[in-house]
A tleap script that builds the chain and sets N, CA, C and O, in Angstrom:
source leaprc.protein.ff14SB
mol = sequence {
  NMET LYS SER PHE LEU SER ILE LEU THR ILE
  ILE ILE LEU LEU ALA SER CYS LYS SER LYS
  THR GLU LYS LEU LEU ILE LYS LYS TRP ASP
  CYS VAL LYS VAL ASP ASN LEU ASP PRO VAL
  ASP THR LYS PHE GLN THR PRO GLU ASP SER
  VAL LYS VAL ALA ALA ILE GLU ALA ALA MET
  LYS SER LEU SER TRP THR PHE LYS ASN ASP
  GLY SER TYR THR THR GLY THR ALA ALA GLY
  THR VAL VAL GLN GLY THR TYR ILE MET ASP
  ASP LYS GLU LYS THR LEU THR CYS THR THR
  SER SER LYS ASN ASN SER ASN ILE TYR THR
  ILE THR VAL LEU THR GLU ASN GLU LEU VAL
  LEU SER SER ALA ALA ASN GLY LYS SER ILE
  VAL MET HIE PHE LEU PRO ALA CGLN
}
set mol.1.N position { 110.615 148.859 53.394 }
set mol.1.CA position { 111.457 148.247 54.407 }
set mol.1.C position { 111.151 148.824 55.790 }
set mol.1.O position { 111.106 148.106 56.789 }
set mol.2.N position { 110.943 150.148 55.817 }
set mol.2.CA position { 110.666 150.807 57.085 }
set mol.2.C position { 109.343 150.311 57.675 }
set mol.2.O position { 109.248 150.084 58.882 }
set mol.3.N position { 108.324 150.142 56.826 }
set mol.3.CA position { 107.034 149.657 57.323 }
set mol.3.C position { 107.139 148.204 57.778 }
set mol.3.O position { 106.464 147.800 58.725 }
set mol.4.N position { 107.976 147.424 57.115 }
set mol.4.CA position { 108.189 146.034 57.521 }
set mol.4.C position { 108.775 145.974 58.928 }
set mol.4.O position { 108.341 145.165 59.749 }
set mol.5.N position { 109.758 146.828 59.210 }
set mol.5.CA position { 110.366 146.869 60.539 }
set mol.5.C position { 109.360 147.327 61.590 }
set mol.5.O position { 109.358 146.823 62.713 }
set mol.6.N position { 108.509 148.277 61.228 }
set mol.6.CA position { 107.480 148.741 62.163 }
set mol.6.C position { 106.505 147.619 62.497 }
set mol.6.O position { 106.157 147.418 63.661 }
set mol.7.N position { 106.066 146.894 61.481 }
set mol.7.CA position { 105.141 145.777 61.693 }
set mol.7.C position { 105.805 144.691 62.523 }
set mol.7.O position { 105.182 144.135 63.428 }
set mol.8.N position { 107.051 144.384 62.228 }
set mol.8.CA position { 107.791 143.369 62.976 }
set mol.8.C position { 107.923 143.770 64.444 }
set mol.8.O position { 107.776 142.929 65.331 }
set mol.9.N position { 108.194 145.025 64.700 }
set mol.9.CA position { 108.309 145.521 66.073 }
set mol.9.C position { 106.981 145.370 66.816 }
set mol.9.O position { 106.962 144.950 67.973 }
set mol.10.N position { 105.884 145.708 66.163 }
set mol.10.CA position { 104.560 145.578 66.788 }
set mol.10.C position { 104.252 144.122 67.097 }
set mol.10.O position { 103.738 143.810 68.171 }
set mol.11.N position { 104.562 143.230 66.168 }
set mol.11.CA position { 104.319 141.797 66.385 }
set mol.11.C position { 105.121 141.293 67.581 }
set mol.11.O position { 104.598 140.551 68.412 }
set mol.12.N position { 106.367 141.685 67.668 }
set mol.12.CA position { 107.218 141.255 68.785 }
set mol.12.C position { 106.675 141.794 70.107 }
set mol.12.O position { 106.637 141.072 71.104 }
set mol.13.N position { 106.260 143.045 70.117 }
set mol.13.CA position { 105.708 143.622 71.345 }
set mol.13.C position { 104.428 142.921 71.768 }
set mol.13.O position { 104.245 142.643 72.954 }
set mol.14.N position { 103.546 142.631 70.834 }
set mol.14.CA position { 102.299 141.941 71.166 }
set mol.14.C position { 102.554 140.522 71.644 }
set mol.14.O position { 101.892 140.045 72.566 }
set mol.15.N position { 103.500 139.854 71.027 }
set mol.15.CA position { 103.804 138.473 71.412 }
set mol.15.C position { 104.427 138.403 72.795 }
set mol.15.O position { 104.273 137.402 73.495 }
set mol.16.N position { 105.120 139.443 73.191 }
set mol.16.CA position { 105.793 139.418 74.490 }
set mol.16.C position { 104.899 139.904 75.628 }
set mol.16.O position { 105.298 139.849 76.791 }
set mol.17.N position { 103.714 140.372 75.313 }
set mol.17.CA position { 102.806 140.870 76.349 }
set mol.17.C position { 102.253 139.727 77.188 }
set mol.17.O position { 101.804 138.710 76.658 }
set mol.18.N position { 102.289 139.902 78.464 }
set mol.18.CA position { 101.688 138.960 79.407 }
set mol.18.C position { 100.460 139.636 79.990 }
set mol.18.O position { 100.418 140.857 80.143 }
set mol.19.N position { 99.465 138.829 80.312 }
set mol.19.CA position { 98.276 139.398 80.934 }
set mol.19.C position { 98.637 139.896 82.334 }
set mol.19.O position { 99.641 139.489 82.919 }
set mol.20.N position { 97.799 140.779 82.848 }
set mol.20.CA position { 98.022 141.306 84.197 }
set mol.20.C position { 98.029 140.168 85.213 }
set mol.20.O position { 98.827 140.158 86.150 }
set mol.21.N position { 97.124 139.211 85.011 }
set mol.21.CA position { 97.042 138.069 85.919 }
set mol.21.C position { 98.317 137.242 85.869 }
set mol.21.O position { 98.843 136.847 86.909 }
set mol.22.N position { 98.818 136.977 84.664 }
set mol.22.CA position { 100.027 136.166 84.550 }
set mol.22.C position { 101.232 136.889 85.141 }
set mol.22.O position { 102.126 136.248 85.694 }
set mol.23.N position { 101.266 138.200 85.033 }
set mol.23.CA position { 102.368 138.957 85.632 }
set mol.23.C position { 102.393 138.784 87.151 }
set mol.23.O position { 103.460 138.797 87.764 }
set mol.24.N position { 101.207 138.621 87.758 }
set mol.24.CA position { 101.152 138.394 89.205 }
set mol.24.C position { 101.789 137.059 89.588 }
set mol.24.O position { 102.349 136.921 90.676 }
set mol.25.N position { 101.701 136.086 88.695 }
set mol.25.CA position { 102.224 134.747 88.965 }
set mol.25.C position { 103.748 134.699 88.926 }
set mol.25.O position { 104.359 133.876 89.608 }
set mol.26.N position { 104.362 135.567 88.140 }
set mol.26.CA position { 105.795 135.488 87.856 }
set mol.26.C position { 106.617 135.967 89.054 }
set mol.26.O position { 106.876 137.156 89.233 }
set mol.27.N position { 107.012 134.986 89.861 }
set mol.27.CA position { 107.869 135.207 91.031 }
set mol.27.C position { 108.068 133.863 91.712 }
set mol.27.O position { 107.584 132.840 91.227 }
set mol.28.N position { 108.768 133.861 92.815 }
set mol.28.CA position { 108.953 132.641 93.602 }
set mol.28.C position { 107.893 132.601 94.696 }
set mol.28.O position { 107.675 133.584 95.405 }
set mol.29.N position { 107.228 131.434 94.822 }
set mol.29.CA position { 106.163 131.227 95.802 }
set mol.29.C position { 106.529 130.084 96.735 }
set mol.29.O position { 107.036 129.054 96.291 }
set mol.30.N position { 106.274 130.262 98.026 }
set mol.30.CA position { 106.500 129.211 99.023 }
set mol.30.C position { 105.162 128.704 99.544 }
set mol.30.O position { 104.282 129.493 99.889 }
set mol.31.N position { 105.015 127.387 99.597 }
set mol.31.CA position { 103.794 126.784 100.130 }
set mol.31.C position { 103.785 126.951 101.647 }
set mol.31.O position { 104.771 126.647 102.317 }
set mol.32.N position { 102.670 127.433 102.180 }
set mol.32.CA position { 102.567 127.650 103.624 }
set mol.32.C position { 101.470 126.810 104.269 }
set mol.32.O position { 101.432 126.666 105.491 }
set mol.33.N position { 100.579 126.255 103.447 }
set mol.33.CA position { 99.470 125.482 103.997 }
set mol.33.C position { 98.920 124.548 102.924 }
set mol.33.O position { 98.873 124.893 101.744 }
set mol.34.N position { 98.499 123.343 103.363 }
set mol.34.CA position { 97.874 122.373 102.462 }
set mol.34.C position { 96.574 121.908 103.105 }
set mol.34.O position { 96.566 121.455 104.250 }
set mol.35.N position { 95.476 122.024 102.366 }
set mol.35.CA position { 94.164 121.588 102.859 }
set mol.35.C position { 93.729 120.303 102.156 }
set mol.35.O position { 94.113 120.042 101.016 }
set mol.36.N position { 92.927 119.515 102.851 }
set mol.36.CA position { 92.280 118.319 102.302 }
set mol.36.C position { 93.251 117.208 101.924 }
set mol.36.O position { 92.970 116.431 101.011 }
set mol.37.N position { 94.367 117.121 102.597 }
set mol.37.CA position { 95.326 116.068 102.292 }
set mol.37.C position { 94.986 114.770 103.010 }
set mol.37.O position { 95.313 113.687 102.525 }
set mol.38.N position { 94.339 114.871 104.150 }
set mol.38.CA position { 93.995 113.676 104.920 }
set mol.38.C position { 92.975 112.829 104.175 }
set mol.38.O position { 92.127 113.365 103.461 }
set mol.39.N position { 93.047 111.518 104.334 }
set mol.39.CA position { 92.030 110.655 103.728 }
set mol.39.C position { 90.648 111.017 104.254 }
set mol.39.O position { 90.502 111.444 105.400 }
set mol.40.N position { 89.639 110.844 103.414 }
set mol.40.CA position { 88.273 111.209 103.781 }
set mol.40.C position { 87.794 110.416 104.984 }
set mol.40.O position { 87.179 110.981 105.889 }
set mol.41.N position { 88.066 109.111 105.010 }
set mol.41.CA position { 87.562 108.254 106.081 }
set mol.41.C position { 88.713 107.886 107.012 }
set mol.41.O position { 89.346 106.845 106.838 }
set mol.42.N position { 88.984 108.737 107.997 }
set mol.42.CA position { 90.105 108.495 108.908 }
set mol.42.C position { 89.792 107.411 109.927 }
set mol.42.O position { 90.687 106.960 110.641 }
set mol.43.N position { 88.551 106.992 110.005 }
set mol.43.CA position { 88.151 105.940 110.941 }
set mol.43.C position { 88.905 104.631 110.642 }
set mol.43.O position { 89.198 103.856 111.552 }
set mol.44.N position { 89.212 104.398 109.371 }
set mol.44.CA position { 89.898 103.169 108.978 }
set mol.44.C position { 91.380 103.398 108.665 }
set mol.44.O position { 92.039 102.535 108.087 }
set mol.45.N position { 91.884 104.543 109.043 }
set mol.45.CA position { 93.267 104.879 108.758 }
set mol.45.C position { 94.195 104.198 109.761 }
set mol.45.O position { 93.968 104.256 110.969 }
set mol.46.N position { 95.242 103.553 109.246 }
set mol.46.CA position { 96.215 102.890 110.112 }
set mol.46.C position { 97.225 103.916 110.617 }
set mol.46.O position { 97.327 105.006 110.055 }
set mol.47.N position { 97.973 103.581 111.670 }
set mol.47.CA position { 99.031 104.495 112.127 }
set mol.47.C position { 100.059 104.777 111.024 }
set mol.47.O position { 100.583 105.886 110.927 }
set mol.48.N position { 100.343 103.764 110.196 }
set mol.48.CA position { 101.292 103.957 109.092 }
set mol.48.C position { 100.758 104.978 108.089 }
set mol.48.O position { 101.507 105.802 107.564 }
set mol.49.N position { 99.440 104.908 107.829 }
set mol.49.CA position { 98.834 105.879 106.920 }
set mol.49.C position { 98.950 107.288 107.479 }
set mol.49.O position { 99.218 108.231 106.735 }
set mol.50.N position { 98.752 107.438 108.777 }
set mol.50.CA position { 98.860 108.753 109.418 }
set mol.50.C position { 100.263 109.317 109.262 }
set mol.50.O position { 100.434 110.507 108.998 }
set mol.51.N position { 101.266 108.463 109.424 }
set mol.51.CA position { 102.662 108.893 109.277 }
set mol.51.C position { 102.934 109.309 107.833 }
set mol.51.O position { 103.597 110.317 107.589 }
set mol.52.N position { 102.421 108.530 106.874 }
set mol.52.CA position { 102.621 108.859 105.457 }
set mol.52.C position { 101.973 110.192 105.103 }
set mol.52.O position { 102.566 111.005 104.394 }
set mol.53.N position { 100.759 110.417 105.594 }
set mol.53.CA position { 100.065 111.675 105.319 }
set mol.53.C position { 100.849 112.843 105.912 }
set mol.53.O position { 100.991 113.881 105.265 }
set mol.54.N position { 101.355 112.688 107.124 }
set mol.54.CA position { 102.144 113.748 107.767 }
set mol.54.C position { 103.417 114.033 106.967 }
set mol.54.O position { 103.804 115.192 106.812 }
set mol.55.N position { 104.069 112.984 106.460 }
set mol.55.CA position { 105.291 113.160 105.665 }
set mol.55.C position { 104.986 113.861 104.340 }
set mol.55.O position { 105.744 114.728 103.905 }
set mol.56.N position { 103.884 113.486 103.706 }
set mol.56.CA position { 103.499 114.125 102.447 }
set mol.56.C position { 103.173 115.597 102.678 }
set mol.56.O position { 103.578 116.460 101.899 }
set mol.57.N position { 102.442 115.875 103.751 }
set mol.57.CA position { 102.091 117.263 104.056 }
set mol.57.C position { 103.340 118.095 104.337 }
set mol.57.O position { 103.435 119.234 103.881 }
set mol.58.N position { 104.295 117.544 105.080 }
set mol.58.CA position { 105.543 118.267 105.369 }
set mol.58.C position { 106.310 118.544 104.081 }
set mol.58.O position { 106.848 119.637 103.900 }
set mol.59.N position { 106.364 117.556 103.184 }
set mol.59.CA position { 107.059 117.745 101.904 }
set mol.59.C position { 106.372 118.822 101.071 }
set mol.59.O position { 107.038 119.658 100.460 }
set mol.60.N position { 105.050 118.801 101.047 }
set mol.60.CA position { 104.317 119.801 100.267 }
set mol.60.C position { 104.477 121.196 100.852 }
set mol.60.O position { 104.548 122.176 100.111 }
set mol.61.N position { 104.534 121.292 102.179 }
set mol.61.CA position { 104.718 122.601 102.809 }
set mol.61.C position { 106.125 123.154 102.581 }
set mol.61.O position { 106.348 124.356 102.731 }
set mol.62.N position { 107.071 122.290 102.223 }
set mol.62.CA position { 108.424 122.769 101.929 }
set mol.62.C position { 108.584 123.091 100.443 }
set mol.62.O position { 109.677 123.432 99.990 }
set mol.63.N position { 107.501 122.983 99.699 }
set mol.63.CA position { 107.510 123.200 98.258 }
set mol.63.C position { 107.635 124.677 97.928 }
set mol.63.O position { 106.984 125.521 98.544 }
set mol.64.N position { 108.470 124.979 96.960 }
set mol.64.CA position { 108.523 126.345 96.430 }
set mol.64.C position { 108.494 126.262 94.907 }
set mol.64.O position { 109.115 125.387 94.304 }
set mol.65.N position { 107.772 127.174 94.311 }
set mol.65.CA position { 107.662 127.244 92.853 }
set mol.65.C position { 108.138 128.602 92.395 }
set mol.65.O position { 107.794 129.625 92.986 }
set mol.66.N position { 108.930 128.608 91.339 }
set mol.66.CA position { 109.342 129.848 90.705 }
set mol.66.C position { 108.811 129.843 89.281 }
set mol.66.O position { 109.178 128.987 88.475 }
set mol.67.N position { 107.949 130.800 88.976 }
set mol.67.CA position { 107.402 130.951 87.631 }
set mol.67.C position { 108.141 132.093 86.956 }
set mol.67.O position { 108.268 133.181 87.517 }
set mol.68.N position { 108.628 131.838 85.746 }
set mol.68.CA position { 109.433 132.829 85.033 }
set mol.68.C position { 108.648 133.431 83.869 }
set mol.68.O position { 107.653 132.873 83.406 }
set mol.69.N position { 109.122 134.567 83.421 }
set mol.69.CA position { 108.489 135.318 82.346 }
set mol.69.C position { 108.459 134.557 81.020 }
set mol.69.O position { 107.589 134.806 80.186 }
set mol.70.N position { 109.396 133.636 80.818 }
set mol.70.CA position { 109.478 132.909 79.545 }
set mol.70.C position { 108.574 131.680 79.483 }
set mol.70.O position { 108.648 130.907 78.527 }
set mol.71.N position { 107.713 131.490 80.500 }
set mol.71.CA position { 106.800 130.350 80.500 }
set mol.71.C position { 107.389 129.096 81.112 }
set mol.71.O position { 106.818 128.013 80.982 }
set mol.72.N position { 108.520 129.229 81.775 }
set mol.72.CA position { 109.131 128.068 82.432 }
set mol.72.C position { 108.930 128.176 83.943 }
set mol.72.O position { 108.670 129.252 84.481 }
set mol.73.N position { 109.059 127.040 84.601 }
set mol.73.CA position { 108.956 127.030 86.058 }
set mol.73.C position { 109.991 126.072 86.629 }
set mol.73.O position { 110.472 125.161 85.955 }
set mol.74.N position { 110.316 126.310 87.888 }
set mol.74.CA position { 111.170 125.411 88.659 }
set mol.74.C position { 110.478 125.208 89.991 }
set mol.74.O position { 110.015 126.163 90.615 }
set mol.75.N position { 110.410 123.972 90.416 }
set mol.75.CA position { 109.838 123.688 91.725 }
set mol.75.C position { 110.837 122.859 92.509 }
set mol.75.O position { 111.549 122.029 91.945 }
set mol.76.N position { 110.885 123.085 93.797 }
set mol.76.CA position { 111.823 122.351 94.638 }
set mol.76.C position { 111.269 122.180 96.035 }
set mol.76.O position { 110.344 122.879 96.448 }
set mol.77.N position { 111.854 121.236 96.755 }
set mol.77.CA position { 111.471 121.000 98.148 }
set mol.77.C position { 112.688 121.187 99.029 }
set mol.77.O position { 113.813 121.293 98.541 }
set mol.78.N position { 112.457 121.229 100.325 }
set mol.78.CA position { 113.559 121.362 101.277 }
set mol.78.C position { 114.504 120.171 101.182 }
set mol.78.O position { 115.688 120.289 101.495 }
set mol.79.N position { 113.983 119.023 100.750 }
set mol.79.CA position { 114.810 117.822 100.610 }
set mol.79.C position { 115.715 117.895 99.384 }
set mol.79.O position { 116.572 117.031 99.196 }
set mol.80.N position { 115.533 118.914 98.551 }
set mol.80.CA position { 116.404 119.097 97.404 }
set mol.80.C position { 115.843 118.587 96.091 }
set mol.80.O position { 116.509 118.696 95.062 }
set mol.81.N position { 114.651 118.039 96.095 }
set mol.81.CA position { 114.040 117.576 94.856 }
set mol.81.C position { 113.711 118.778 93.985 }
set mol.81.O position { 113.044 119.709 94.435 }
set mol.82.N position { 114.177 118.762 92.736 }
set mol.82.CA position { 113.939 119.872 91.817 }
set mol.82.C position { 113.307 119.338 90.537 }
set mol.82.O position { 113.762 118.347 89.967 }
set mol.83.N position { 112.252 120.012 90.100 }
set mol.83.CA position { 111.581 119.671 88.845 }
set mol.83.C position { 111.464 120.954 88.036 }
set mol.83.O position { 111.128 122.011 88.569 }
set mol.84.N position { 111.745 120.846 86.744 }
set mol.84.CA position { 111.611 121.996 85.853 }
set mol.84.C position { 110.629 121.657 84.751 }
set mol.84.O position { 110.399 120.489 84.439 }
set mol.85.N position { 110.059 122.684 84.172 }
set mol.85.CA position { 109.130 122.464 83.079 }
set mol.85.C position { 108.593 123.771 82.551 }
set mol.85.O position { 109.186 124.833 82.741 }
set mol.86.N position { 107.454 123.675 81.881 }
set mol.86.CA position { 106.801 124.848 81.326 }
set mol.86.C position { 105.385 124.942 81.878 }
set mol.86.O position { 104.800 123.951 82.315 }
set mol.87.N position { 104.856 126.146 81.846 }
set mol.87.CA position { 103.484 126.338 82.319 }
set mol.87.C position { 102.690 127.139 81.299 }
set mol.87.O position { 103.236 127.934 80.534 }
set mol.88.N position { 101.391 126.905 81.312 }
set mol.88.CA position { 100.455 127.682 80.506 }
set mol.88.C position { 99.340 128.122 81.443 }
set mol.88.O position { 98.754 127.315 82.165 }
set mol.89.N position { 99.065 129.404 81.414 }
set mol.89.CA position { 98.014 129.945 82.266 }
set mol.89.C position { 96.851 130.375 81.394 }
set mol.89.O position { 97.039 131.083 80.405 }
set mol.90.N position { 95.658 129.955 81.754 }
set mol.90.CA position { 94.448 130.326 81.028 }
set mol.90.C position { 93.630 131.254 81.921 }
set mol.90.O position { 92.964 130.810 82.855 }
set mol.91.N position { 93.693 132.560 81.616 }
set mol.91.CA position { 92.976 133.561 82.419 }
set mol.91.C position { 91.477 133.295 82.443 }
set mol.91.O position { 90.836 133.399 83.489 }
set mol.92.N position { 90.927 132.954 81.292 }
set mol.92.CA position { 89.475 132.764 81.182 }
set mol.92.C position { 88.996 131.589 82.029 }
set mol.92.O position { 87.998 131.696 82.741 }
set mol.93.N position { 89.702 130.485 81.950 }
set mol.93.CA position { 89.318 129.277 82.687 }
set mol.93.C position { 89.893 129.241 84.099 }
set mol.93.O position { 89.533 128.380 84.901 }
set mol.94.N position { 90.792 130.185 84.399 }
set mol.94.CA position { 91.460 130.231 85.705 }
set mol.94.C position { 92.195 128.925 86.001 }
set mol.94.O position { 92.095 128.372 87.096 }
set mol.95.N position { 92.935 128.444 85.001 }
set mol.95.CA position { 93.703 127.217 85.189 }
set mol.95.C position { 95.183 127.468 84.929 }
set mol.95.O position { 95.570 128.379 84.197 }
set mol.96.N position { 95.980 126.633 85.550 }
set mol.96.CA position { 97.425 126.647 85.386 }
set mol.96.C position { 97.837 125.219 85.053 }
set mol.96.O position { 97.635 124.310 85.858 }
set mol.97.N position { 98.412 125.020 83.876 }
set mol.97.CA position { 98.858 123.695 83.456 }
set mol.97.C position { 100.379 123.672 83.492 }
set mol.97.O position { 101.036 124.455 82.808 }
set mol.98.N position { 100.931 122.772 84.291 }
set mol.98.CA position { 102.381 122.632 84.429 }
set mol.98.C position { 102.809 121.298 83.831 }
set mol.98.O position { 102.298 120.243 84.208 }
set mol.99.N position { 103.750 121.357 82.897 }
set mol.99.CA position { 104.259 120.157 82.238 }
set mol.99.C position { 105.750 120.057 82.511 }
set mol.99.O position { 106.492 121.014 82.292 }
set mol.100.N position { 106.190 118.893 82.991 }
set mol.100.CA position { 107.607 118.705 83.300 }
set mol.100.C position { 108.442 118.727 82.024 }
set mol.100.O position { 107.933 118.466 80.934 }
set mol.101.N position { 109.724 119.040 82.169 }
set mol.101.CA position { 110.636 119.086 81.026 }
set mol.101.C position { 110.695 117.758 80.291 }
set mol.101.O position { 110.859 117.725 79.071 }
set mol.102.N position { 110.562 116.670 81.027 }
set mol.102.CA position { 110.607 115.345 80.402 }
set mol.102.C position { 109.304 115.021 79.675 }
set mol.102.O position { 109.211 114.006 78.985 }
set mol.103.N position { 108.304 115.878 79.830 }
set mol.103.CA position { 106.995 115.730 79.184 }
set mol.103.C position { 106.243 114.479 79.620 }
set mol.103.O position { 105.255 114.106 78.988 }
set mol.104.N position { 106.696 113.820 80.694 }
set mol.104.CA position { 106.017 112.605 81.146 }
set mol.104.C position { 104.950 112.880 82.200 }
set mol.104.O position { 104.257 111.961 82.638 }
set mol.105.N position { 104.814 114.140 82.607 }
set mol.105.CA position { 103.826 114.472 83.629 }
set mol.105.C position { 103.297 115.880 83.389 }
set mol.105.O position { 104.058 116.816 83.142 }
set mol.106.N position { 101.989 116.005 83.466 }
set mol.106.CA position { 101.343 117.300 83.322 }
set mol.106.C position { 100.258 117.406 84.385 }
set mol.106.O position { 99.449 116.492 84.548 }
set mol.107.N position { 100.243 118.513 85.100 }
set mol.107.CA position { 99.249 118.734 86.152 }
set mol.107.C position { 98.456 119.990 85.849 }
set mol.107.O position { 99.006 121.004 85.419 }
set mol.108.N position { 97.158 119.907 86.081 }
set mol.108.CA position { 96.283 121.059 85.875 }
set mol.108.C position { 95.755 121.505 87.236 }
set mol.108.O position { 95.185 120.715 87.989 }
set mol.109.N position { 95.956 122.779 87.530 }
set mol.109.CA position { 95.523 123.363 88.790 }
set mol.109.C position { 94.468 124.426 88.510 }
set mol.109.O position { 94.534 125.121 87.495 }
set mol.110.N position { 93.513 124.549 89.396 }
set mol.110.CA position { 92.553 125.646 89.338 }
set mol.110.C position { 93.098 126.769 90.208 }
set mol.110.O position { 93.456 126.556 91.367 }
set mol.111.N position { 93.156 127.961 89.639 }
set mol.111.CA position { 93.642 129.122 90.385 }
set mol.111.C position { 92.460 129.704 91.154 }
set mol.111.O position { 91.565 130.317 90.574 }
set mol.112.N position { 92.474 129.502 92.460 }
set mol.112.CA position { 91.394 129.994 93.312 }
set mol.112.C position { 91.624 131.455 93.680 }
set mol.112.O position { 90.701 132.269 93.659 }
set mol.113.N position { 92.869 131.769 94.017 }
set mol.113.CA position { 93.250 133.140 94.381 }
set mol.113.C position { 94.605 133.437 93.760 }
set mol.113.O position { 95.522 132.620 93.839 }
set mol.114.N position { 94.732 134.602 93.144 }
set mol.114.CA position { 96.031 135.070 92.672 }
set mol.114.C position { 96.067 136.581 92.819 }
set mol.114.O position { 95.426 137.319 92.071 }
set mol.115.N position { 96.841 137.016 93.813 }
set mol.115.CA position { 97.073 138.439 94.030 }
set mol.115.C position { 98.579 138.626 94.138 }
set mol.115.O position { 99.341 137.666 94.022 }
set mol.116.N position { 98.995 139.839 94.356 }
set mol.116.CA position { 100.423 140.113 94.513 }
set mol.116.C position { 101.007 139.373 95.715 }
set mol.116.O position { 102.193 139.041 95.731 }
set mol.117.N position { 100.161 139.113 96.730 }
set mol.117.CA position { 100.648 138.532 97.981 }
set mol.117.C position { 100.108 137.152 98.310 }
set mol.117.O position { 100.374 136.635 99.395 }
set mol.118.N position { 99.355 136.542 97.403 }
set mol.118.CA position { 98.780 135.231 97.711 }
set mol.118.C position { 98.479 134.456 96.432 }
set mol.118.O position { 98.019 135.013 95.435 }
set mol.119.N position { 98.753 133.152 96.494 }
set mol.119.CA position { 98.422 132.225 95.413 }
set mol.119.C position { 97.792 130.997 96.050 }
set mol.119.O position { 98.378 130.389 96.946 }
set mol.120.N position { 96.602 130.632 95.591 }
set mol.120.CA position { 95.930 129.433 96.078 }
set mol.120.C position { 95.573 128.586 94.863 }
set mol.120.O position { 94.866 129.031 93.959 }
set mol.121.N position { 96.082 127.353 94.865 }
set mol.121.CA position { 95.830 126.411 93.774 }
set mol.121.C position { 95.104 125.197 94.309 }
set mol.121.O position { 95.385 124.739 95.416 }
set mol.122.N position { 94.176 124.674 93.533 }
set mol.122.CA position { 93.535 123.420 93.913 }
set mol.122.C position { 93.713 122.423 92.781 }
set mol.122.O position { 93.751 122.781 91.604 }
set mol.123.N position { 93.821 121.174 93.170 }
set mol.123.CA position { 94.037 120.101 92.212 }
set mol.123.C position { 93.254 118.881 92.666 }
set mol.123.O position { 93.323 118.489 93.830 }
set mol.124.N position { 92.515 118.288 91.755 }
set mol.124.CA position { 91.746 117.086 92.095 }
set mol.124.C position { 92.665 115.875 92.070 }
set mol.124.O position { 93.360 115.631 91.084 }
set mol.125.N position { 92.661 115.127 93.151 }
set mol.125.CA position { 93.439 113.888 93.238 }
set mol.125.C position { 92.571 112.845 93.921 }
set mol.125.O position { 92.089 113.058 95.033 }
set mol.126.N position { 92.377 111.738 93.263 }
set mol.126.CA position { 91.532 110.664 93.800 }
set mol.126.C position { 90.128 111.163 94.140 }
set mol.126.O position { 89.546 110.767 95.150 }
set mol.127.N position { 89.598 112.028 93.292 }
set mol.127.CA position { 88.251 112.527 93.501 }
set mol.127.C position { 88.119 113.550 94.607 }
set mol.127.O position { 87.004 113.898 94.996 }
set mol.128.N position { 89.229 114.037 95.120 }
set mol.128.CA position { 89.224 114.990 96.225 }
set mol.128.C position { 90.110 116.173 95.857 }
set mol.128.O position { 91.171 115.993 95.259 }
set mol.129.N position { 89.689 117.356 96.204 }
set mol.129.CA position { 90.435 118.553 95.853 }
set mol.129.C position { 91.460 118.886 96.934 }
set mol.129.O position { 91.107 119.146 98.084 }
set mol.130.N position { 92.733 118.873 96.546 }
set mol.130.CA position { 93.809 119.290 97.448 }
set mol.130.C position { 94.060 120.768 97.177 }
set mol.130.O position { 94.196 121.177 96.024 }
set mol.131.N position { 94.120 121.562 98.232 }
set mol.131.CA position { 94.287 123.005 98.099 }
set mol.131.C position { 95.631 123.401 98.694 }
set mol.131.O position { 95.937 123.081 99.843 }
set mol.132.N position { 96.438 124.110 97.883 }
set mol.132.CA position { 97.762 124.563 98.321 }
set mol.132.C position { 97.767 126.086 98.388 }
set mol.132.O position { 97.371 126.763 97.439 }
set mol.133.N position { 98.222 126.616 99.528 }
set mol.133.CA position { 98.292 128.055 99.756 }
set mol.133.C position { 99.758 128.484 99.690 }
set mol.133.O position { 100.616 127.886 100.339 }
set mol.134.N position { 100.036 129.518 98.905 }
set mol.134.CA position { 101.400 130.018 98.723 }
set mol.134.C position { 101.475 131.501 99.062 }
set mol.134.O position { 100.517 132.253 98.880 }
set mol.135.N position { 102.642 131.895 99.560 }
set mol.135.CA position { 102.971 133.302 99.766 }
set mol.135.C position { 104.258 133.590 99.007 }
set mol.135.O position { 105.044 132.674 98.767 }
set mol.136.N position { 104.492 134.849 98.620 }
set mol.136.CA position { 105.746 135.165 97.945 }
set mol.136.C position { 106.939 134.810 98.831 }
set mol.136.O position { 106.909 135.016 100.044 }
set mol.137.N position { 107.986 134.277 98.210 }
set mol.137.CA position { 109.195 133.903 98.959 }
set mol.137.C position { 109.846 135.156 99.520 }
set mol.137.O position { 109.794 136.228 98.918 }
set mol.138.N position { 110.449 134.999 100.666 }
set mol.138.CA position { 111.107 136.124 101.334 }
set mol.138.C position { 112.518 136.283 100.864 }
set mol.138.O position { 113.223 137.183 101.322 }
savepdb mol mol.pdb
quit
């Protein structure tokens, strides 16, 4: 019985271990910059398109993500939009997969930079890589 409890304790400890990289992710992050959001060919962009791009960029810059130790995340904007879900981080592939609680949407991001003070994610959309820069929330 004693050895069973020892083995069970070891299994629980190993299962609860997070990688050093994933531990860096676990906190609240605020988006401070978005790159490559503008359409590639702005020569044919209408004034309405310019306004839409500016609105999307403002919404993305108000984005904050909180990654928790249990594999869940919450994201919100200044407008009050809140989305919850789960995340999986792959250290080897340097990817972050976020799936909404409703399971109807899943996004895969490439982790370009992850340090204690900076998070940079890129995501391909319409054949173009959008890059989001985050700093720890104050």
